[in-house]
N, CA, C and O atoms as a GROMACS GRO file, in nm:
protein
  352
    1UNK      N    1   1.574   0.122   1.847
    1UNK     CA    2   1.552   0.221   1.766
    1UNK      C    3   1.631   0.340   1.831
    1UNK      O    4   1.605   0.358   1.950
    2UNK      N    5   1.727   0.427   1.769
    2UNK     CA    6   1.792   0.533   1.844
    2UNK      C    7   1.685   0.644   1.834
    2UNK      O    8   1.617   0.675   1.737
    3UNK      N    9   1.687   0.702   1.973
    3UNK     CA   10   1.577   0.826   1.986
    3UNK      C   11   1.667   0.928   1.947
    3UNK      O   12   1.782   0.929   1.989
    4UNK      N   13   1.615   1.029   1.855
    4UNK     CA   14   1.693   1.137   1.831
    4UNK      C   15   1.666   1.261   1.942
    4UNK      O   16   1.556   1.255   1.998
    5UNK      N   17   1.743   1.359   1.973
    5UNK     CA   18   1.707   1.451   2.063
    5UNK      C   19   1.688   1.580   2.017
    5UNK      O   20   1.638   1.666   2.089
    6UNK      N   21   1.726   1.602   1.894
    6UNK     CA   22   1.710   1.730   1.827
    6UNK      C   23   1.701   1.736   1.674
    6UNK      O   24   1.763   1.646   1.617
    7UNK      N   25   1.638   1.822   1.598
    7UNK     CA   26   1.650   1.834   1.452
    7UNK      C   27   1.669   1.978   1.413
    7UNK      O   28   1.657   2.064   1.500
    8UNK      N   29   1.693   2.006   1.305
    8UNK     CA   30   1.681   2.142   1.259
    8UNK      C   31   1.579   2.135   1.168
    8UNK      O   32   1.576   2.048   1.082
    9UNK      N   33   1.472   2.243   1.184
    9UNK     CA   34   1.342   2.285   1.110
    9UNK      C   35   1.341   2.410   1.076
    9UNK      O   36   1.343   2.500   1.160
   10UNK      N   37   1.338   2.432   0.941
   10UNK     CA   38   1.331   2.570   0.910
   10UNK      C   39   1.446   2.672   0.961
   10UNK      O   40   1.424   2.789   0.992
   11UNK      N   41   1.551   2.617   0.964
   11UNK     CA   42   1.674   2.688   1.022
   11UNK      C   43   1.685   2.700   1.165
   11UNK      O   44   1.776   2.768   1.212
   12UNK      N   45   1.604   2.643   1.238
   12UNK     CA   46   1.609   2.649   1.383
   12UNK      C   47   1.622   2.503   1.441
   12UNK      O   48   1.571   2.402   1.392
   13UNK      N   49   1.694   2.508   1.546
   13UNK     CA   50   1.730   2.355   1.635
   13UNK      C   51   1.592   2.334   1.724
   13UNK      O   52   1.562   2.416   1.810
   14UNK      N   53   1.524   2.236   1.699
   14UNK     CA   54   1.417   2.200   1.777
   14UNK      C   55   1.447   2.089   1.883
   14UNK      O   56   1.515   1.997   1.837
   15UNK      N   57   1.416   2.077   1.999
   15UNK     CA   58   1.446   1.977   2.099
   15UNK      C   59   1.341   1.862   2.072
   15UNK      O   60   1.225   1.888   2.038
   16UNK      N   61   1.379   1.759   2.086
   16UNK     CA   62   1.279   1.612   2.066
   16UNK      C   63   1.294   1.537   2.203
   16UNK      O   64   1.391   1.477   2.249
   17UNK      N   65   1.175   1.559   2.252
   17UNK     CA   66   1.150   1.498   2.391
   17UNK      C   67   1.076   1.368   2.372
   17UNK      O   68   0.970   1.367   2.310
   18UNK      N   69   1.125   1.263   2.418
   18UNK     CA   70   1.048   1.133   2.438
   18UNK      C   71   0.990   1.099   2.578
   18UNK      O   72   1.064   1.066   2.671
   19UNK      N   73   0.845   1.109   2.592
   19UNK     CA   74   0.819   1.081   2.704
   19UNK      C   75   0.656   1.036   2.712
   19UNK      O   76   0.592   1.058   2.609
   20UNK      N   77   0.596   0.984   2.806
   20UNK     CA   78   0.467   0.935   2.820
   20UNK      C   79   0.387   1.052   2.800
   20UNK      O   80   0.415   1.157   2.857
   21UNK      N   81   0.281   1.040   2.715
   21UNK     CA   82   0.174   1.138   2.683
   21UNK      C   83   0.056   1.099   2.719
   21UNK      O   84  -0.030   1.174   2.672
   22UNK      N   85   0.012   1.012   2.782
   22UNK     CA   86  -0.089   0.966   2.825
   22UNK      C   87  -0.189   1.065   2.873
   22UNK      O   88  -0.301   1.072   2.822
   23UNK      N   89  -0.150   1.143   2.973
   23UNK     CA   90  -0.253   1.262   2.988
   23UNK      C   91  -0.312   1.355   2.873
   23UNK      O   92  -0.426   1.400   2.877
   24UNK      N   93  -0.226   1.378   2.774
   24UNK     CA   94  -0.244   1.465   2.654
   24UNK      C   95  -0.312   1.395   2.552
   24UNK      O   96  -0.361   1.453   2.456
   25UNK      N   97  -0.317   1.249   2.572
   25UNK     CA   98  -0.393   1.166   2.486
   25UNK      C   99  -0.352   1.196   2.333
   25UNK      O  100  -0.434   1.219   2.244
   26UNK      N  101  -0.224   1.193   2.318
   26UNK     CA  102  -0.174   1.208   2.197
   26UNK      C  103  -0.043   1.105   2.178
   26UNK      O  104   0.010   1.047   2.272
   27UNK      N  105  -0.004   1.094   2.045
   27UNK     CA  106   0.118   1.038   1.990
   27UNK      C  107   0.228   1.127   2.002
   27UNK      O  108   0.339   1.084   2.035
   28UNK      N  109   0.210   1.238   1.980
   28UNK     CA  110   0.304   1.355   1.955
   28UNK      C  111   0.240   1.494   1.969
   28UNK      O  112   0.123   1.522   1.946
   29UNK      N  113   0.342   1.580   2.011
   29UNK     CA  114   0.283   1.727   2.023
   29UNK      C  115   0.415   1.821   1.932
   29UNK      O  116   0.534   1.790   1.923
   30UNK      N  117   0.360   1.915   1.884
   30UNK     CA  118   0.469   2.033   1.835
   30UNK      C  119   0.447   2.174   1.918
   30UNK      O  120   0.334   2.219   1.935
   31UNK      N  121   0.538   2.223   1.957
   31UNK     CA  122   0.540   2.330   2.038
   31UNK      C  123   0.599   2.422   1.961
   31UNK      O  124   0.721   2.428   1.980
   32UNK      N  125   0.546   2.509   1.865
   32UNK     CA  126   0.614   2.615   1.796
   32UNK      C  127   0.713   2.731   1.867
   32UNK      O  128   0.823   2.771   1.829
   33UNK      N  129   0.632   2.769   1.984
   33UNK     CA  130   0.678   2.884   2.068
   33UNK      C  131   0.812   2.860   2.121
   33UNK      O  132   0.901   2.945   2.112
   34UNK      N  133   0.830   2.731   2.184
   34UNK     CA  134   0.949   2.686   2.238
   34UNK      C  135   1.050   2.592   2.155
   34UNK      O  136   1.150   2.542   2.206
   35UNK      N  137   1.007   2.573   2.005
   35UNK     CA  138   1.091   2.493   1.933
   35UNK      C  139   1.103   2.358   1.989
   35UNK      O  140   1.215   2.321   2.023
   36UNK      N  141   1.007   2.284   2.001
   36UNK     CA  142   1.008   2.128   2.075
   36UNK      C  143   0.910   2.064   2.010
   36UNK      O  144   0.809   2.116   1.965
   37UNK      N  145   0.945   1.930   2.006
   37UNK     CA  146   0.861   1.823   1.964
   37UNK      C  147   0.856   1.721   2.072
   37UNK      O  148   0.960   1.682   2.127
   38UNK      N  149   0.729   1.672   2.106
   38UNK     CA  150   0.751   1.553   2.196
   38UNK      C  151   0.663   1.443   2.131
   38UNK      O  152   0.563   1.463   2.062
   39UNK      N  153   0.720   1.316   2.168
   39UNK     CA  154   0.676   1.201   2.110
   39UNK      C  155   0.656   1.110   2.207
   39UNK      O  156   0.737   1.096   2.298
   40UNK      N  157   0.533   1.032   2.196
   40UNK     CA  158   0.506   0.943   2.304
   40UNK      C  159   0.604   0.815   2.323
   40UNK      O  160   0.602   0.730   2.234
   41UNK      N  161   0.686   0.799   2.431
   41UNK     CA  162   0.805   0.704   2.427
   41UNK      C  163   0.758   0.553   2.404
   41UNK      O  164   0.836   0.471   2.355
   42UNK      N  165   0.635   0.521   2.438
   42UNK     CA  166   0.617   0.380   2.439
   42UNK      C  167   0.556   0.336   2.298
   42UNK      O  168   0.513   0.222   2.283
   43UNK      N  169   0.555   0.418   2.209
   43UNK     CA  170   0.523   0.367   2.067
   43UNK      C  171   0.606   0.264   2.016
   43UNK      O  172   0.724   0.263   2.054
   44UNK      N  173   0.557   0.161   1.923
   44UNK     CA  174   0.665   0.089   1.856
   44UNK      C  175   0.731   0.177   1.735
   44UNK      O  176   0.678   0.277   1.686
   45UNK      N  177   0.842   0.128   1.700
   45UNK     CA  178   0.916   0.200   1.621
   45UNK      C  179   0.869   0.249   1.485
   45UNK      O  180   0.930   0.335   1.422
   46UNK      N  181   0.749   0.185   1.437
   46UNK     CA  182   0.712   0.229   1.303
   46UNK      C  183   0.623   0.340   1.349
   46UNK      O  184   0.648   0.450   1.298
   47UNK      N  185   0.527   0.334   1.434
   47UNK     CA  186   0.446   0.431   1.485
   47UNK      C  187   0.531   0.565   1.534
   47UNK      O  188   0.496   0.679   1.504
   48UNK      N  189   0.645   0.534   1.613
   48UNK     CA  190   0.716   0.642   1.650
   48UNK      C  191   0.776   0.716   1.551
   48UNK      O  192   0.776   0.838   1.565
   49UNK      N  193   0.830   0.661   1.446
   49UNK     CA  194   0.886   0.688   1.319
   49UNK      C  195   0.771   0.800   1.234
   49UNK      O  196   0.806   0.910   1.193
   50UNK      N  197   0.637   0.745   1.221
   50UNK     CA  198   0.548   0.802   1.175
   50UNK      C  199   0.499   0.929   1.238
   50UNK      O  200   0.462   1.025   1.170
   51UNK      N  201   0.500   0.927   1.380
   51UNK     CA  202   0.471   1.040   1.446
   51UNK      C  203   0.583   1.142   1.452
   51UNK      O  204   0.558   1.261   1.464
   52UNK      N  205   0.697   1.098   1.445
   52UNK     CA  206   0.816   1.211   1.431
   52UNK      C  207   0.802   1.272   1.310
   52UNK      O  208   0.822   1.394   1.314
   53UNK      N  209   0.769   1.219   1.184
   53UNK     CA  210   0.763   1.266   1.075
   53UNK      C  211   0.634   1.354   1.065
   53UNK      O  212   0.641   1.452   0.992
   54UNK      N  213   0.511   1.327   1.134
   54UNK     CA  214   0.411   1.411   1.149
   54UNK      C  215   0.445   1.550   1.199
   54UNK      O  216   0.424   1.656   1.141
   55UNK      N  217   0.499   1.532   1.310
   55UNK     CA  218   0.498   1.650   1.403
   55UNK      C  219   0.622   1.735   1.330
   55UNK      O  220   0.618   1.858   1.334
   56UNK      N  221   0.729   1.669   1.264
   56UNK     CA  222   0.802   1.747   1.169
   56UNK      C  223   0.749   1.827   1.094
   56UNK      O  224   0.772   1.948   1.104
   57UNK      N  225   0.671   1.778   1.006
   57UNK     CA  226   0.594   1.820   0.885
   57UNK      C  227   0.498   1.948   0.953
   57UNK      O  228   0.495   2.058   0.898
   58UNK      N  229   0.435   1.924   1.059
   58UNK     CA  230   0.368   2.043   1.128
   58UNK      C  231   0.462   2.149   1.163
   58UNK      O  232   0.413   2.262   1.159
   59UNK      N  233   0.582   2.140   1.195
   59UNK     CA  234   0.676   2.242   1.198
   59UNK      C  235   0.720   2.299   1.092
   59UNK      O  236   0.724   2.422   1.083
   60UNK      N  237   0.764   2.210   0.984
   60UNK     CA  238   0.816   2.262   0.871
   60UNK      C  239   0.713   2.340   0.794
   60UNK      O  240   0.736   2.453   0.752
   61UNK      N  241   0.616   2.286   0.778
   61UNK     CA  242   0.476   2.339   0.700
   61UNK      C  243   0.362   2.378   0.774
   61UNK      O  244   0.250   2.327   0.770
   62UNK      N  245   0.399   2.464   0.836
   62UNK     CA  246   0.273   2.504   0.952
   62UNK      C  247   0.138   2.554   0.882
   62UNK      O  248   0.044   2.592   0.952
   63UNK      N  249   0.130   2.553   0.747
   63UNK     CA  250   0.000   2.607   0.708
   63UNK      C  251  -0.078   2.485   0.637
   63UNK      O  252  -0.190   2.493   0.586
   64UNK      N  253  -0.006   2.382   0.645
   64UNK     CA  254  -0.072   2.250   0.592
   64UNK      C  255  -0.189   2.174   0.672
   64UNK      O  256  -0.161   2.153   0.790
   65UNK      N  257  -0.303   2.134   0.633
   65UNK     CA  258  -0.403   2.115   0.708
   65UNK      C  259  -0.374   1.961   0.754
   65UNK      O  260  -0.314   1.884   0.678
   66UNK      N  261  -0.418   1.923   0.880
   66UNK     CA  262  -0.415   1.814   0.940
   66UNK      C  263  -0.412   1.674   0.871
   66UNK      O  264  -0.325   1.589   0.890
   67UNK      N  265  -0.518   1.661   0.789
   67UNK     CA  266  -0.554   1.541   0.725
   67UNK      C  267  -0.420   1.546   0.596
   67UNK      O  268  -0.366   1.440   0.563
   68UNK      N  269  -0.384   1.656   0.542
   68UNK     CA  270  -0.262   1.617   0.455
   68UNK      C  271  -0.137   1.605   0.528
   68UNK      O  272  -0.047   1.546   0.468
   69UNK      N  273  -0.108   1.652   0.657
   69UNK     CA  274   0.010   1.607   0.713
   69UNK      C  275   0.005   1.475   0.747
   69UNK      O  276   0.103   1.404   0.727
   70UNK      N  277  -0.115   1.424   0.805
   70UNK     CA  278  -0.135   1.278   0.838
   70UNK      C  279  -0.098   1.204   0.707
   70UNK      O  280  -0.002   1.127   0.712
   71UNK      N  281  -0.162   1.219   0.597
   71UNK     CA  282  -0.134   1.143   0.475
   71UNK      C  283   0.014   1.124   0.430
   71UNK      O  284   0.068   1.017   0.403
   72UNK      N  285   0.074   1.264   0.427
   72UNK     CA  286   0.211   1.274   0.377
   72UNK      C  287   0.295   1.194   0.496
   72UNK      O  288   0.389   1.127   0.453
   73UNK      N  289   0.279   1.194   0.599
   73UNK     CA  290   0.350   1.126   0.703
   73UNK      C  291   0.362   0.973   0.701
   73UNK      O  292   0.462   0.904   0.719
   74UNK      N  293   0.211   0.934   0.669
   74UNK     CA  294   0.201   0.790   0.666
   74UNK      C  295   0.248   0.744   0.522
   74UNK      O  296   0.298   0.631   0.526
   75UNK      N  297   0.247   0.798   0.400
   75UNK     CA  298   0.302   0.775   0.297
   75UNK      C  299   0.460   0.751   0.297
   75UNK      O  300   0.514   0.646   0.263
   76UNK      N  301   0.532   0.877   0.347
   76UNK     CA  302   0.663   0.871   0.382
   76UNK      C  303   0.708   0.748   0.473
   76UNK      O  304   0.808   0.686   0.439
   77UNK      N  305   0.642   0.714   0.576
   77UNK     CA  306   0.644   0.596   0.690
   77UNK      C  307   0.643   0.460   0.589
   77UNK      O  308   0.740   0.384   0.590
   78UNK      N  309   0.543   0.440   0.516
   78UNK     CA  310   0.510   0.308   0.449
   78UNK      C  311   0.616   0.327   0.328
   78UNK      O  312   0.655   0.213   0.300
   79UNK      N  313   0.666   0.402   0.261
   79UNK     CA  314   0.765   0.390   0.164
   79UNK      C  315   0.908   0.361   0.237
   79UNK      O  316   0.984   0.276   0.192
   80UNK      N  317   0.930   0.419   0.323
   80UNK     CA  318   1.081   0.393   0.399
   80UNK      C  319   1.073   0.244   0.453
   80UNK      O  320   1.168   0.166   0.447
   81UNK      N  321   0.941   0.211   0.511
   81UNK     CA  322   0.937   0.076   0.576
   81UNK      C  323   0.927  -0.039   0.466
   81UNK      O  324   0.950  -0.158   0.489
   82UNK      N  325   0.889   0.014   0.344
   82UNK     CA  326   0.870  -0.109   0.229
   82UNK      C  327   1.037  -0.138   0.195
   82UNK      O  328   1.092  -0.247   0.179
   83UNK      N  329   1.092  -0.010   0.189
   83UNK     CA  330   1.241  -0.033   0.147
   83UNK      C  331   1.339  -0.079   0.263
   83UNK      O  332   1.460  -0.060   0.250
   84UNK      N  333   1.291  -0.136   0.371
   84UNK     CA  334   1.358  -0.153   0.488
   84UNK      C  335   1.436  -0.078   0.544
   84UNK      O  336   1.541  -0.118   0.594
   85UNK      N  337   1.400   0.038   0.545
   85UNK     CA  338   1.508   0.168   0.584
   85UNK      C  339   1.478   0.210   0.741
   85UNK      O  340   1.549   0.292   0.800
   86UNK      N  341   1.354   0.137   0.808
   86UNK     CA  342   1.339   0.172   0.947
   86UNK      C  343   1.378   0.057   1.023
   86UNK      O  344   1.329  -0.053   1.000
   87UNK      N  345   1.466   0.076   1.113
   87UNK     CA  346   1.495  -0.031   1.206
   87UNK      C  347   1.411  -0.064   1.315
   87UNK      O  348   1.372   0.035   1.377
   88UNK      N  349   1.376  -0.165   1.352
   88UNK     CA  350   1.281  -0.215   1.433
   88UNK      C  351   1.328  -0.275   1.559
   88UNK      O  352   1.246  -0.322   1.638
   0.00000   0.00000   0.00000
């Protein structure tokens, strides 16, 4: 899986950092003040994709509740996985 390094979210370039997040006990983190998303580098491709979508949604739609972000990210990931659009 190719690990992207940046994305445009709400007209701002965000850095995407892939690193071990064991200390943070999270699969992903979004930092709005520095326009950065961090993703756990040891995730399998499906979980990494889901986490990237999840953190993207947090930045793109900051007022959406966590449970809705979780559900939307899972639905998008499942749809694209069923269409064989996620490389493993």
